[in-house]
TORLUMKE-823187 format. One record per residue: residue number from 0; residue in one letter; x, y, z of N, C-alpha, C in turn. Coordinates in steps of 0.1 Angstrom, whole numbers, plus 2048, in hexadecimal, padded with zeros to 3 digits. Example, Ala and Ser with C-alpha at 12.3 -4.5 7.8 and 13.67 -1.06 7.14 Angstrom:
> 0 A 884 7C7 84E 87B 7D3 84E 884 7DF 84E
> 1 S 880 7EA 847 889 7F5 847 881 800 84F
% end
This chain:
> 0 M 74E 7C9 732 74F 7CE 740 75D 7CB 745
> 1 K 764 7D5 74B 771 7D3 750 771 7D3 75F
> 2 F 779 7CB 765 77A 7CA 773 788 7CE 778
> 3 K 788 7D7 782 795 7DD 786 79B 7D4 791
> 4 T 793 7CD 799 798 7C5 7A4 792 7B7 7A3
> 5 Y 798 7AE 7AB 793 7A0 7AC 786 7A0 7B3
> 6 T 784 7AA 7BC 777 7AA 7C3 76B 7AD 7BA
> 7 E 76D 7B7 7B1 763 7BA 7A7 760 7AE 79E
> 8 L 76A 7A7 79A 768 79C 791 761 790 799
> 9 S 765 78E 7A5 75F 784 7AD 750 786 7B0
> 10 K 74D 793 7B1 73F 796 7B3 737 794 7A6
> 11 A 73D 795 79B 736 793 78E 735 785 78A
> 12 L 73D 77C 78F 73D 76E 78C 730 767 78E
> 13 P 72A 769 79A 71D 762 79C 712 766 792
> 14 S 712 773 78E 708 777 784 70B 771 777
> 15 A 718 76F 774 71C 769 767 717 75A 767
> 16 K 719 754 772 715 746 773 706 745 771
> 17 I 6FE 74E 777 6EF 74E 776 6EC 750 767
> 18 C 6F2 759 761 6F0 75C 752 6F3 74F 74A
> 19 Y 6FE 749 74D 701 73C 746 6F6 732 748
> 20 E 6F2 730 754 6E8 726 757 6DA 729 750
> 21 Q 6D8 736 74D 6CB 739 746 6CC 739 737
> 22 L 6D8 737 732 6D9 736 723 6D4 729 71E
> 23 P 6CC 729 714 6C7 71C 70E 6D3 715 707
> 24 D 6D4 708 709 6DF 701 703 6DF 700 6F4
> 25 E 6D3 6FF 6EE 6D3 6FD 6E0 6D7 709 6D7
> 26 E 6D8 715 6DD 6DB 720 6D5 6EA 723 6D4
> 27 L 6F2 71E 6DD 700 721 6DE 709 714 6DB
> 28 D 714 716 6D6 71E 70B 6D4 722 705 6E1
> 29 K 722 6F8 6E2 726 6F2 6EF 734 6F5 6F3
> 30 K 73D 6F6 6E9 74B 6F9 6EC 74D 706 6F3
> 31 M 745 710 6EE 746 71E 6F3 741 71E 702
> 32 L 736 716 704 731 716 712 73A 70F 71B
> 33 A 741 704 716 74B 6FD 71E 756 706 722
> 34 S 75B 70E 719 766 717 71C 762 722 725
> 35 F 755 726 724 750 730 72D 74F 72B 73C
> 36 V 74B 71E 73D 74A 718 74A 758 716 750
> 37 Y 761 712 747 76F 710 74C 775 71E 751
> 38 L 772 728 749 777 736 74D 771 73A 75B
> 39 I 765 737 75D 75F 73A 76A 765 732 775
> 40 Q 768 725 773 76E 71D 77D 77C 721 780
> 41 V 783 725 776 791 72A 778 791 737 780
> 42 C 788 740 77D 787 74D 784 783 74A 793
> 43 E 77A 741 795 776 73E 7A3 781 738 7AB
> 44 S 789 72F 7A4 795 72A 7AC 79F 734 7AF
> 45 V 7A1 73D 7A5 7AB 748 7A8 7A6 751 7B3
> 46 F 799 754 7B4 794 75C 7BF 795 755 7CC
> 47 E 792 748 7CC 793 740 7D8 7A2 740 7DD
> 48 E 7AB 73E 7D4 7BA 73F 7D8 7BE 74C 7DD
> 49 E 7B9 757 7D7 7BC 764 7DB 7B6 767 7E9
> 50 T 7AA 763 7EB 7A3 765 7F8 7AB 75D 803
> 51 T 7AF 751 800 7B7 749 80A 7C4 750 80D
> 52 R 7CB 755 802 7D8 75C 804 7D6 768 80D
> 53 R 7CC 770 80A 7CA 77C 812 7C6 779 820
> 54 E 7BF 76F 823 7BB 76B 830 7C7 766 838
> 55 K 7D0 75E 832 7DC 75A 838 7E5 766 83B
> 56 Q 7E6 76F 832 7EE 77B 833 7E9 784 83F
> 57 R 7DC 785 840 7D6 78D 84B 7D9 786 858
> 58 I 7D7 779 859 7DA 772 865 7E9 774 869
> 59 G 7F2 773 85F 800 774 862 804 782 867
> 60 I 7FD 78C 861 800 79A 866 7FB 79C 874
> 61 Q 7EF 797 877 7E9 798 885 7F3 791 88F
> 62 H 7F7 785 88B 800 77D 894 80D 785 896
> 63 A 813 78B 88C 81F 793 88D 81D 79F 896
> 64 Q 811 7A6 894 80E 7B2 89D 80D 7AE 8AB
> 65 Q 807 7A2 8AE 805 79E 8BC 812 79A 8C2
> 66 N 81C 796 8BA 829 793 8BF 833 79F 8BF
> 67 G 82D 7AA 8BB 835 7B7 8BC 83F 7B8 8B0
> 68 V 83D 7B1 8A5 846 7B3 89A 842 7BF 892
> 69 H 84B 7C8 890 848 7D4 888 84B 7D1 879
> 70 S 841 7D5 871 843 7D4 863 843 7E1 85D
> 71 G 84A 7E3 852 84B 7F0 84B 858 7F6 84D
> 72 R 85A 801 847 867 808 846 869 80E 854
> 73 P 876 80E 859 879 814 866 878 823 865
> 74 A 874 82A 870 873 838 870 881 83F 870
> 75 I 882 84A 86A 88E 852 86A 88E 85A 877
> 76 R 899 859 87F 89A 85F 88C 89E 86E 88A
> 77 C 89A 876 894 89D 884 894 8AB 886 89B
> 78 S 8B5 887 893 8C3 888 899 8C6 897 89D
> 79 K 8D1 898 8A4 8D6 8A6 8A8 8DA 8AD 89B
> 80 K 8E0 8A5 892 8E5 8AB 885 8D9 8B1 87E
> 81 F 8CE 8A9 87D 8C2 8AE 876 8BD 8BB 87D
> 82 L 8BC 8BB 88A 8B7 8C6 891 8BF 8D3 88F
> 83 K 8CD 8D1 88F 8D6 8DC 88C 8D4 8E1 87E
> 84 L 8D3 8D8 874 8D1 8DD 866 8C4 8E3 864
> 85 A 8B9 8DE 86B 8AC 8E4 86A 8AC 8F2 870
> 86 Y 8B3 8F3 87B 8B4 901 881 8BC 90A 878
> 87 L 8C7 906 872 8CE 90F 869 8C6 912 85D
> 88 Q 8BE 909 858 8B6 90B 84C 8AB 915 850
> 89 S 8A6 914 85C 89B 91E 860 8A1 92C 862
> 90 K 8AE 92D 865 8B4 93A 866 8BA 93F 858
> 91 N 8B7 937 84E 8BB 93A 840 8CA 93B 83E
> 92 K 8D1 933 846 8E0 932 845 8E4 927 83B
> 93 I 8DB 91D 839 8DD 913 82F 8CF 910 828
> 94 T 8D0 90B 81D 8C3 907 816 8BE 8FA 81A
> 95 A 8B2 8F7 818 8AC 8EA 81B 8B3 8DF 813
> 96 K 8B6 8E3 806 8BD 8D9 7FE 8CB 8D5 804
> 97 D 8D2 8DF 809 8DF 8DC 80F 8DD 8D3 81B
> 98 A 8D3 8D6 823 8D1 8CE 830 8CD 8C0 82C
> 99 A 8C5 8BE 822 8C1 8B1 81D 8CE 8A9 818
> 100 E 8D6 8B0 811 8E2 8AA 80B 8EC 8A5 817
> 101 Q 8ED 8AE 821 8F6 8AA 82C 8F0 89F 834
> 102 L 8E3 89D 834 8DD 892 83B 8DC 885 833
> 103 H 8DF 887 826 8DE 87C 81C 8D0 877 81B
> 104 I 8C6 880 81A 8B8 87D 818 8B3 886 80D
> 105 S 8A8 883 807 8A2 88B 7FD 89C 897 803
> 106 L 89A 8A1 7FA 894 8AE 7FF 886 8AC 805
> 107 S 87E 8A4 7FE 870 8A1 803 870 89A 811
> 108 T 87A 891 813 87B 88B 820 87F 895 82A
> 109 Y 888 89E 827 88D 8A8 830 881 8B1 834
> 110 Y 879 8B5 82B 86D 8BD 82E 863 8B5 837
> 111 K 861 8A8 834 858 8A0 83B 85D 89F 84A
> 112 L 86A 89C 84B 870 89B 859 86F 8A9 860
> 113 R 872 8B4 859 871 8C1 85F 863 8C4 865
> 114 H 859 8C0 85D 84B 8C2 861 848 8B8 86D
> 115 K 84D 8AC 86C 84A 8A2 877 850 8A6 884
> 116 H 85C 8AB 883 864 8AE 890 864 8BD 893
> 117 R 85A 8C5 88F 85A 8D3 891 85B 8D7 89F
> 118 K 855 8CF 8A8 856 8D2 8B7 864 8D1 8BC
> 119 E 86B 8C6 8B8 879 8C5 8BC 882 8D0 8B6
> 120 I 87F 8D4 8AA 887 8DF 8A4 884 8EC 8AB
> 121 G 878 8EE 8B0 875 8FA 8B8 87C 8FA 8C5
> 122 K 87D 8EE 8CB 885 8ED 8D8 894 8F0 8D5
> 123 W 899 8EB 8CA 8A7 8ED 8C6 8A9 8FC 8C4
> 124 K 8A0 903 8BE 8A1 912 8BB 8A2 919 8C8
> 125 K 89A 915 8D2 89A 91C 8DF 8A7 91A 8E6
> 126 Q 8AD 90F 8E5 8BA 90C 8EB 8C5 914 8E4
> 127 E 8C4 916 8D7 8CF 91D 8CF 8CE 92C 8D1
> 128 D 8C1 931 8D3 8BF 940 8D4 8C2 945 8E1
% end
């Protein structure tokens, strides 16, 4: 049986403990049982530490949000240069690749920004026309 996450394994540990307790002692080697018990104890301590770490992390994130601390990557602003290049690209005067190169961003980022700021680009078009 394979476990993809700690959560899946932590849910399986209690049933493993029950199975261990139901095993008759005389049929199995005592060393093997001792190592099995040790493995269960190690897994439980790892899960406990992981749970504690996640709880502390959650509390820290909540505290930061309450204090107005922004986490994550800063947003890319919609500059006049971007609007001008997007306008020129919409008029087929330059390619999207050229616009992205002039802005020093990747082509996929250019398309993402163009989609995100399509209203501003529309206003820019009205001003230019």
